[in-house]
C-alpha positions, 0 to 999 in steps of 0.5 A: 912341471908339477912345480909349476902348478903348484902355485895356481893350486896354493893361490886357488886354496888361498883364494877358497880359504879367503872365501870362507874366512869371509863367509863365516865372518858374516855368519858370525857377525849374524849370529851376534846380531841375533842372539843380541837381538833376542837378549833385547827381547827377553829384557824387555820380557822380564821387565814386564812380567816381573819388575816393579811398574815404575822400574819399567818406565825407568829402564823403558824410557832410557832404552827408547833415549839410546835407541829412538829406532827401536820400536820394542823399547817405545812399546815396552815404555807404552806398556810400563805406563799402564802398568803404573797406572798411567795410562794418559801417559802412555798414550803419546807414547802408544801414538809414537809406537802405531805410527812406527813401520814396524807397529803390529794391530796387537799396538793399536789395541793396546791403544784402544785399552789406554783410550779406554782407560781415560774414559775416552770411549770414541777414541777406543772404538775408532781405534779398534775399527782400525783393526783389520777385522781378521785380527780375532784376538781375547783382549780385542774382543774384551775391549769390543764388549766393554765400548758394546755395554758403554752404549748399552748394546747389551745383544752386543757386548754379550756376543763380545764377552763369550767370544773374549771368554773362549779365546783364553786359559784363564777366562774369570776376569773377562765373565766378572765384567760380564756379570757386571754389566748383567748386574747394572741391567738388572739381570741378577741371576744372569750376574751371579751365575756368571760371577760363579762360573769366574769364581770356578776358574778363579777361586780366589777372585775377590772381586768376583766374589763382592760381587756375587754378594751383590748380585744374591743380596739386590735380590734379598738372599742375604745369606752367603754363597758357599764358595772358597772364602777366609775368615777376612774376606768372610767379614769382608762379605758380610760388610758388603752385604749389610750396606746393600741391606741397608741401602735397599731399607732392610736396617734390621737385617742390615743391622744382624750383618754388621755385628756379625761381621764384627764378630767375624773380623779375626781384628777390629774392623774399623768400616763396618763398627763406623757403619754400626754406630752411624745407624744406632 
């Protein structure tokens, strides 16, 4: 009797083992797919972060052709084109990305930035208006501020710049943009404060240093601010201040600043020398 029962028991054991084997195969396949997906994502992020922009364009172009259904590579191509200074070329790629079922609100924001870089302000505003208001990100508000600036909606711009600055751990760039906005309105004191704040967050941001000098020169304050600068930067900032003084009719001050810039620069400072020669 025992021998009769052994066969069905063995068959049951084989069946269970087969079931386990099938389950393990499916589980393994899912794990492999998951790892492959992570590897693709990591490679895409690495190419965007550290690769030469033109090399990244080539990589994502090839990957997009090989995997036309994967939005990851189309998005990477659009971003790498932006990094390569080819915003115009990125626009049709971004349009393909936002038409994809896996598109995100960030994709629309990045398309809006491409429109801004190509001076298509109306399209940029329309694209941002299509982003849900609950999507509150640094990049979204930074672009909203720029659009408000373009329309001279100063209160609105200030509000968006302030929100954007509070949404990033590295606000130097947006503070510099905000300061430049203030400077174009003639609020040089307000601009100066924002440039100094930008340099507090990022002491090496030369654009903010140069803008700070311009804001001070616009108030006819022709002395360099007490900020961190190299010898070459000091010479370049003196040159910037000299040109601002000359434009404002303070010719003698401008001449003296040019002479100081030439003396300060560790090499031959051709731009300042040419400007001084033109004055003389």
